[in-house]
C-alpha positions in Angstrom: 18.6 -20.5 -5.9 16.1 -18.6 -8.1 17.1 -16.8 -11.2 16.1 -13.1 -10.8 15.6 -12.7 -14.5 12.4 -14.7 -14.1 10.9 -11.7 -12.4 11.2 -9.6 -15.5 8.6 -10.0 -18.3 9.6 -11.7 -21.4 7.0 -10.8 -23.9 6.3 -7.8 -26.2 8.0 -4.8 -24.8 10.3 -6.9 -22.6 12.1 -5.1 -19.8 10.8 -1.7 -20.8 7.2 -2.9 -20.3 8.3 -4.4 -17.0 9.9 -1.1 -15.9 6.7 0.9 -16.7 4.5 -1.7 -15.0 6.8 -1.5 -11.9 6.6 2.3 -12.0 2.8 2.3 -12.2 2.7 -0.4 -9.4 5.0 1.8 -7.2 2.7 4.8 -7.7 -0.3 2.6 -6.9 1.5 1.5 -3.8 2.1 5.1 -2.8 -1.6 5.8 -3.2 -2.5 2.7 -1.3 -0.1 3.6 1.5 -1.6 7.1 1.7 -5.0 5.6 2.1 -4.1 2.8 4.4 -1.9 4.8 6.8 -3.9 8.0 6.5 -7.1 6.2 7.5 -5.2 4.6 10.4 -5.4 8.1 12.1 -9.2 8.1 11.8 -9.3 4.5 13.0 -7.2 5.2 16.1 -9.3 8.2 16.9 -12.6 6.2 16.6 -11.2 3.5 18.9 -10.1 6.2 21.4 -13.5 7.9 21.3 -15.2 4.5 22.1 -16.9 4.3 18.7 -16.1 0.6 18.4 -18.5 -0.2 15.6 -17.3 2.6 13.4 -13.7 1.7 14.2 -14.2 -2.0 13.5 -15.9 -1.2 10.2 -13.1 1.2 9.2 -10.5 -1.4 10.1 -12.2 -4.0 8.0 -12.4 -1.6 5.1 -8.8 -0.6 5.4 -7.6 -4.3 5.2 -10.1 -5.2 2.5 -8.8 -2.4 0.2 -5.2 -3.4 1.0 -5.9 -7.1 0.2 -7.8 -6.2 -3.0 -5.0 -3.9 -4.2 -2.2 -6.2 -3.4 -4.1 -9.1 -4.9 -4.6 -7.1 -8.1 -0.8 -6.4 -8.2 0.0 -10.1 -7.6 -2.0 -11.1 -10.6 0.2 -8.8 -12.7 3.3 -10.6 -11.5 6.1 -10.6 -8.9 7.7 -7.3 -10.0 4.5 -5.2 -9.8 3.7 -6.8 -6.5 7.2 -6.0 -5.1 7.1 -2.4 -6.5 3.6 -1.8 -5.0 4.7 -3.2 -1.7 7.7 -0.9 -1.8 5.5 2.1 -2.5 3.3 1.1 0.5 6.3 0.9 2.8 7.8 4.2 1.5 4.5 6.0 2.3 4.3 4.8 5.9 6.8 7.4 7.4 5.4 10.1 5.1 1.8 9.5 6.3 3.0 9.3 9.9 4.8 12.6 9.6 1.8 14.3 7.9 -0.5 13.1 10.7 1.7 14.9 13.2 4.2 12.2 14.4 3.6 9.0 16.1 0.6 10.2 18.2 -2.7 11.6 16.9 -3.0 13.7 20.0 -0.3 16.0 18.8 -2.5 17.4 16.1 
């Protein structure tokens, strides 16, 4: 079984530095989620309109940004990665609700 204290930083600043890094990572996750799930609306619309090349390019861009951001958080450690992932997951229902529900045709 893994000791959870290994997730917390043990350097200058200690747990307070870890908490501020987690808070910044959570905020970054929220922004990442807003971009990722917000652009999903445009992506679905492009696919529905038959603009396959634009939709594929946008899909690749969405996942490239997601991969780069989560990779940058992973370099910072487990706690920032988990906090950023939580921010991403929290933003999903918010972005869906702002887009008009589960279907883009309701807009």
